[in-house]
C-alpha positions in Angstrom: -5.5 37.0 -7.7 -3.4 34.3 -9.4 0.4 34.2 -8.3 2.8 32.1 -10.6 6.2 31.0 -9.7 8.9 32.6 -11.5 9.7 28.8 -11.8 9.1 26.8 -14.8 6.0 24.3 -14.5 6.5 20.9 -13.0 4.9 18.0 -14.9 2.3 16.1 -12.7 2.3 12.2 -13.5 -0.9 10.7 -14.8 -1.2 8.1 -12.1 -2.6 7.7 -8.7 -1.1 9.2 -5.7 -0.5 5.9 -4.0 1.2 4.2 -6.4 3.9 7.0 -6.1 3.8 7.0 -2.7 4.6 3.0 -2.9 6.9 3.3 -5.7 9.1 6.1 -3.6 9.0 3.9 -0.3 10.9 1.3 -2.1 13.4 3.6 -3.6 13.8 5.5 -0.1 12.9 2.9 2.3 15.3 3.7 5.2 14.7 7.5 5.0 12.2 9.6 7.1 8.8 9.9 5.4 7.1 11.9 7.9 7.7 13.2 11.5 5.3 14.1 14.2 6.2 17.7 15.4 4.2 17.4 18.3 5.5 13.9 19.7 8.8 13.8 17.8 7.3 10.1 16.4 8.9 8.9 13.1 7.9 6.7 10.2 10.3 5.7 7.2 9.3 5.2 3.6 9.3 1.6 3.8 7.2 1.3 7.3 4.9 3.8 5.4 4.9 1.6 2.1 4.1 -1.5 4.7 1.3 0.1 6.9 -0.4 1.2 3.5 -0.3 -2.4 2.2 -1.3 -4.2 5.6 -4.2 -1.7 6.1 -5.5 -2.0 2.4 -5.4 -6.3 3.5 -7.4 -5.3 6.1 -10.1 -3.4 4.7 -10.0 -5.8 2.0 -10.3 -8.8 4.7 -13.1 -6.6 6.0 -15.1 -6.8 2.8 -14.5 -3.3 1.4 -13.7 -3.3 -2.5 -13.4 -0.9 -5.2 -16.4 1.7 -5.2 -17.3 1.2 -1.7 -17.4 4.5 0.3 -15.6 5.2 3.7 -15.2 8.2 6.1 -12.4 8.9 8.0 -12.3 10.9 11.1 -8.8 11.6 12.4 -7.0 14.3 14.2 -3.4 15.3 12.2 -1.3 12.3 13.1 1.3 10.3 11.4 -1.5 7.7 10.8 -3.8 9.8 8.8 -1.8 9.6 5.8 -2.0 5.8 5.9 -5.7 5.9 6.3 -6.1 8.3 3.6 -3.7 6.3 1.0 -5.6 3.2 1.2 -9.1 4.6 0.0 -7.9 6.9 -2.2 -5.7 4.3 -3.9 -7.4 1.5 -6.2 -5.9 -1.2 -3.7 -9.3 -1.0 -2.1 -11.8 1.9 -2.8 -12.3 4.9 -5.2 -14.2 7.4 -3.3 -15.0 8.9 0.3 -18.1 9.1 1.9 -20.0 7.0 5.0 -20.2 3.4 5.1 -22.3 2.1 7.4 -20.0 -0.4 9.0 -18.2 -0.4 12.4 -14.3 -0.3 12.1 
């Protein structure tokens, strides 16, 4: 069964999710991006953008590049969206799987 919203359709931009997140990180720099419901820890959009860029630089320094693959094994925590955005972006990699490299 398909459920349809009574609201009008929204447009979805034709750009990678990470570029949208990084643009919003600049626009909403000091606003909260995420709150960990269990611990109460928070991260701002500015911290999120900085973290994504730092992790991407680290992956590149380890020799990862676009086209390489990586697996993410993580609990649901504030760091997961950061770990997800880096390989999902064009910053370093394009797809997921397993790379035999200890991180």
